[in-house]
C-alpha positions as CSV (number, residue, x, y, z in Angstrom):
1,M,93.0,-3.9,301.8
2,T,91.3,-0.5,301.8
3,D,87.5,0.1,301.9
4,H,87.5,-0.8,298.2
5,A,89.0,-3.9,296.6
6,V,89.0,-2.0,293.3
7,L,88.8,1.8,292.9
8,A,89.0,3.7,289.6
9,Q,88.5,7.5,289.4
10,G,88.3,9.4,286.1
11,V,90.2,6.7,284.2
12,R,90.9,7.6,280.6
13,K,92.4,5.6,277.8
14,R,92.9,6.4,274.1
15,Y,94.3,4.2,271.4
16,G,96.2,5.1,268.3
17,G,94.1,6.8,265.7
18,G,92.3,8.8,268.4
19,T,89.9,6.1,269.5
20,T,88.7,6.8,273.0
21,A,88.2,3.5,274.9
22,L,87.7,5.0,278.4
23,D,86.4,8.5,278.9
24,G,86.5,9.2,282.7
25,L,85.4,5.9,284.0
26,D,84.6,5.7,287.8
27,L,84.3,2.4,289.6
28,A,84.2,1.2,293.2
29,V,84.1,-2.4,294.2
30,A,83.6,-3.6,297.8
31,P,85.8,-6.5,299.1
32,G,84.3,-10.0,299.0
33,T,81.6,-9.1,296.4
34,V,80.8,-9.9,292.8
35,H,80.6,-6.7,290.8
36,G,79.3,-6.8,287.3
37,L,80.5,-4.5,284.4
38,L,77.7,-4.6,281.9
39,G,77.8,-3.1,278.4
40,P,77.8,-3.7,274.7
41,N,80.9,-4.6,272.5
42,G,83.2,-1.6,272.4
43,A,81.9,-0.1,275.6
44,G,85.3,-0.2,277.3
45,K,84.8,-3.2,279.7
46,T,87.8,-5.2,278.6
47,T,90.0,-2.1,278.4
48,C,89.0,-1.4,282.0
49,V,90.0,-4.8,283.2
50,R,93.3,-4.8,281.3
51,I,94.2,-1.5,283.0
52,L,93.2,-2.7,286.4
53,A,95.3,-5.9,285.8
54,T,98.3,-3.7,284.8
55,L,98.3,-5.0,281.2
56,L,97.6,-1.6,279.8
57,T,98.7,1.9,281.0
58,L,96.0,4.4,281.7
59,D,96.3,7.9,280.1
60,G,94.5,9.8,282.9
61,G,92.8,9.4,286.3
62,R,93.9,6.9,288.9
63,A,93.2,3.3,289.8
64,E,93.9,1.1,292.8
65,V,93.5,-2.7,293.3
66,A,93.8,-4.3,296.7
67,G,95.0,-0.9,298.0
68,F,97.9,-0.5,295.5
69,D,98.2,2.0,292.7
70,V,98.2,0.2,289.3
71,L,100.6,2.8,287.8
72,R,103.1,3.2,290.7
73,E,102.9,-0.3,292.2
74,P,102.1,-2.8,289.4
75,A,104.2,-5.7,290.9
76,R,102.2,-5.5,294.1
77,V,99.0,-5.4,292.2
78,R,99.9,-8.5,290.2
79,R,100.7,-10.5,293.3
80,R,97.1,-10.0,294.5
81,I,95.0,-10.6,291.4
82,G,93.9,-13.4,289.2
83,L,92.8,-12.9,285.6
84,V,90.6,-15.1,283.5
85,G,90.2,-13.8,279.9
86,Q,87.5,-14.4,277.3
87,H,89.2,-17.5,276.0
88,A,90.4,-20.5,278.0
89,A,94.2,-20.4,278.5
90,V,94.7,-24.1,279.3
91,D,96.8,-26.5,277.3
92,E,94.4,-29.2,275.9
93,V,97.2,-31.8,275.6
94,L,98.1,-31.7,279.3
95,S,95.8,-33.1,281.9
96,G,93.9,-30.9,284.2
97,R,96.4,-31.6,287.0
98,Q,99.4,-30.9,284.8
99,N,97.9,-27.6,283.7
100,L,97.5,-26.5,287.3
101,E,101.0,-27.7,288.2
102,M,102.4,-25.8,285.2
103,F,100.6,-22.6,286.3
104,G,101.9,-23.1,289.8
105,R,105.5,-23.4,288.6
106,L,105.0,-20.3,286.4
107,H,104.1,-18.5,289.6
108,H,107.4,-19.7,291.1
109,L,105.9,-22.2,293.5
110,P,108.2,-25.1,294.4
111,T,107.4,-28.4,292.7
112,R,105.8,-30.0,295.8
113,A,103.8,-26.8,296.6
114,A,102.6,-26.6,293.0
115,R,101.4,-30.3,293.1
116,R,99.7,-29.7,296.5
117,R,98.0,-26.6,295.2
118,A,96.8,-28.4,292.0
119,D,95.2,-31.1,294.2
120,E,93.4,-28.4,296.3
121,L,92.1,-26.6,293.3
122,L,90.9,-29.8,291.5
123,E,88.9,-30.7,294.6
124,R,87.6,-27.2,295.1
125,F,86.4,-26.8,291.5
126,G,84.9,-30.3,291.2
127,L,87.5,-31.6,288.8
128,R,89.2,-34.2,291.0
129,D,87.9,-37.2,289.1
130,A,88.9,-35.6,285.7
131,G,92.3,-34.4,286.9
132,R,94.3,-37.0,285.0
133,R,92.4,-36.7,281.8
134,P,93.6,-34.3,279.0
135,A,92.0,-31.0,279.1
136,G,91.0,-31.4,275.5
137,E,88.5,-34.1,276.6
138,Y,86.7,-31.7,279.0
139,S,83.3,-30.2,278.3
140,G,83.2,-26.4,277.8
141,G,82.0,-25.9,281.4
142,M,84.8,-28.1,282.8
143,R,87.4,-26.4,280.7
144,R,86.2,-23.0,281.9
145,R,86.3,-24.2,285.6
146,L,89.9,-25.4,285.0
147,D,90.7,-21.9,283.7
148,L,89.1,-20.4,286.8
149,A,91.2,-22.7,288.9
150,A,94.3,-21.6,287.1
151,G,93.4,-18.0,287.9
152,M,93.2,-18.9,291.6
153,I,96.7,-20.6,291.8
154,M,98.0,-17.8,294.1
155,A,94.7,-17.4,296.1
156,P,94.2,-13.8,294.8
157,A,92.3,-11.2,296.7
158,V,90.7,-9.9,293.5
159,L,89.8,-12.0,290.5
160,F,89.0,-10.4,287.1
161,L,86.6,-12.4,284.9
162,D,86.3,-11.1,281.4
163,E,83.2,-12.6,279.8
164,P,83.8,-16.0,281.3
165,T,80.9,-17.8,279.8
166,T,81.2,-16.7,276.2
167,G,80.4,-19.6,273.9
168,L,79.2,-22.0,276.6
169,D,76.0,-23.9,276.5
170,P,73.4,-23.4,279.3
171,R,74.8,-26.3,281.4
172,G,78.4,-24.9,281.1
173,R,77.2,-21.4,282.1
174,S,75.4,-22.8,285.1
175,E,78.6,-24.7,286.2
176,V,80.7,-21.5,286.0
177,W,78.0,-19.5,287.8
178,E,78.1,-21.9,290.7
179,T,81.9,-21.7,290.9
180,V,81.9,-17.9,290.9
181,R,79.3,-17.8,293.7
182,A,81.5,-20.1,295.7
183,L,84.5,-17.9,295.2
184,A,82.7,-14.9,296.5
185,E,81.4,-16.8,299.5
186,D,85.0,-17.6,300.4
187,G,85.9,-13.9,300.3
188,T,87.3,-13.4,296.9
189,T,86.4,-10.1,295.2
190,V,85.2,-10.8,291.7
191,L,84.9,-8.2,288.9
192,L,82.9,-9.7,286.1
193,T,82.5,-8.3,282.6
194,T,79.6,-9.7,280.6
195,Q,77.2,-9.0,277.8
196,Y,74.8,-11.5,279.3
197,L,72.2,-9.6,281.3
198,E,70.9,-12.8,283.0
199,E,74.5,-13.6,284.1
200,A,74.9,-10.2,285.7
201,D,71.4,-10.5,287.4
202,R,72.3,-14.0,288.8
203,L,75.8,-13.3,290.0
204,A,76.4,-9.6,290.8
205,G,75.5,-7.9,294.0
206,R,76.1,-4.5,292.2
207,I,76.3,-3.7,288.5
208,S,77.9,-0.8,286.7
209,V,76.5,-0.2,283.2
210,V,79.2,1.0,280.9
211,D,78.7,2.7,277.6
212,R,81.2,4.7,275.4
213,G,83.9,4.4,278.1
214,R,81.9,5.7,281.0
215,V,79.7,4.3,283.8
216,I,76.2,5.5,283.0
217,A,74.3,3.8,285.8
218,E,75.2,1.8,288.9
219,G,73.3,-0.1,291.6
220,T,72.0,-3.5,292.7
221,P,70.0,-5.4,290.0
222,D,66.8,-4.5,291.9
223,E,67.8,-0.8,292.1
224,L,68.4,-0.6,288.4
225,K,65.2,-2.4,287.6
226,S,63.3,-0.1,289.9
227,G,64.6,2.9,287.9
228,L,62.2,1.8,285.2
229,G,59.3,1.4,287.6
230,A,58.7,-1.2,290.2
231,D,56.5,-3.3,287.8
232,R,55.4,-3.4,284.2
233,V,52.1,-4.4,282.6
234,D,52.3,-6.5,279.5
235,V,49.4,-6.8,277.1
236,V,49.3,-9.3,274.2
237,L,46.6,-8.5,271.6
238,R,44.7,-10.9,269.4
239,D,44.7,-8.5,266.4
240,P,48.0,-6.8,265.5
241,A,46.1,-4.1,263.7
242,A,44.9,-2.8,267.1
243,L,48.4,-2.1,268.3
244,P,48.4,1.7,267.7
245,A,45.0,2.2,269.4
246,A,45.9,0.0,272.3
247,A,49.2,1.8,272.8
248,D,47.3,5.1,273.1
249,L,44.9,3.6,275.6
250,L,47.8,2.0,277.6
251,S,49.7,5.2,277.7
252,G,46.6,7.0,279.0
253,A,46.0,4.4,281.6
254,T,49.6,4.2,282.9
255,G,50.8,7.7,282.2
256,A,54.0,6.2,280.8
257,R,55.8,5.6,277.5
258,V,54.5,2.4,275.9
259,E,56.9,-0.1,274.1
260,T,55.4,-2.1,271.3
261,D,56.5,-5.3,269.6
262,P,54.5,-5.9,266.4
263,D,56.1,-9.4,265.9
264,T,54.6,-10.6,269.2
265,R,51.6,-8.3,269.3
266,R,52.9,-7.2,272.7
267,L,52.7,-3.8,274.5
268,S,54.5,-3.0,277.7
269,A,54.6,0.0,280.1
270,P,56.0,0.7,283.6
271,V,53.5,1.2,286.4
272,T,53.7,2.3,290.0
273,D,50.4,1.1,291.5
274,R,50.2,-2.4,290.0
275,V,46.6,-3.3,291.0
276,A,45.1,0.1,290.0
277,A,47.0,0.2,286.8
278,L,46.0,-3.3,285.8
279,I,42.3,-2.6,286.5
280,E,42.5,0.7,284.5
281,V,44.1,-1.1,281.5
282,V,41.5,-3.8,281.5
283,R,38.7,-1.3,281.6
284,A,40.2,0.9,278.9
285,L,40.7,-2.1,276.5
286,D,37.3,-3.5,277.2
287,G,35.6,-0.1,276.7
288,A,37.3,0.3,273.3
289,G,36.4,-3.3,272.3
290,I,40.0,-4.4,271.9
291,D,40.6,-8.1,272.6
292,A,43.6,-9.0,274.7
293,E,45.1,-12.5,274.5
294,D,47.0,-12.0,277.7
295,I,47.5,-9.4,280.4
296,A,50.2,-9.7,283.0
297,L,52.2,-7.8,285.6
298,R,55.9,-8.5,286.0
299,R,59.2,-7.0,287.2
300,P,61.4,-5.2,284.7
301,T,64.3,-7.1,283.3
302,L,67.9,-6.0,283.1
303,D,67.5,-6.2,279.3
304,E,65.0,-3.4,279.5
305,V,67.2,-1.4,281.9
306,F,70.1,-1.8,279.5
307,L,68.1,-0.9,276.4
308,H,66.6,2.1,278.1
309,L,69.9,3.5,279.4
310,T,71.8,3.0,276.1
311,A,68.8,4.4,274.1
312,D,68.9,7.5,276.3
313,R,72.6,7.8,275.6
314,A,72.1,7.5,271.9
315,E,69.4,10.2,271.9
316,E,71.8,12.5,273.9
317,A,74.6,11.9,271.4
318,A,72.2,12.6,268.5
């Protein structure tokens, strides 16, 4: 393995009809980490994964996985990766054990080795007691864990997870998150695509924000949040009619752009000196006779980071 488990440089992909899916995407993923690809529908996340997994051919640039070029050495890449798509690929009629044995045989494992590997994975993914039950009787989270186990049949160095918790309830998502953390702790490199900002925040050590086929920002969750200011001040008003006047006061007190939400009567702005800003905001509102129902300081969320970045891109395009 090279210094990077996954490396993409200037990767481009166009589909028929002239649609550009990837427009010079750059990506570097360190070994043994969880790296998140975050972006809206159509941003190019799935296309990126399919190229890295050798399921699509790139039109420009270069990409390596586990030290091998995806274009020149696809067979070597495939022997070192696992792929779990957006929809579970397990057979619901077969039991969990039979599913894993079948995947083992498809990977050309001898029968005994496939059975042994199935037992190991059922134990590792917390499915031993359910191993003989049909997969169709599993909960959504259990079925997804079985899908993850199938992706780990050959103990891949790199595992691609394409929106692994789509459609799961909170319990199922939590089960999958715990499994992904355990995989990374054991040394597997995980490239995770997701639309769920909380998921990226919980799992990924680094995040690449993708929009219109390019990475527009990258860093740890804390670094991305800090880009909007280390903290934010939130004000909830009693009277929604006072929002415009309060927004002007808040902007003057913080020296920053104020976001307003009329439905919740909320104003929010980034701040650098949290205590001084909070005092200034309270004084300004009190001096203007504007009643606040609540005033609080908090860290920015990835939702705000994402909306800020994509809004800037939309303004540039316009």
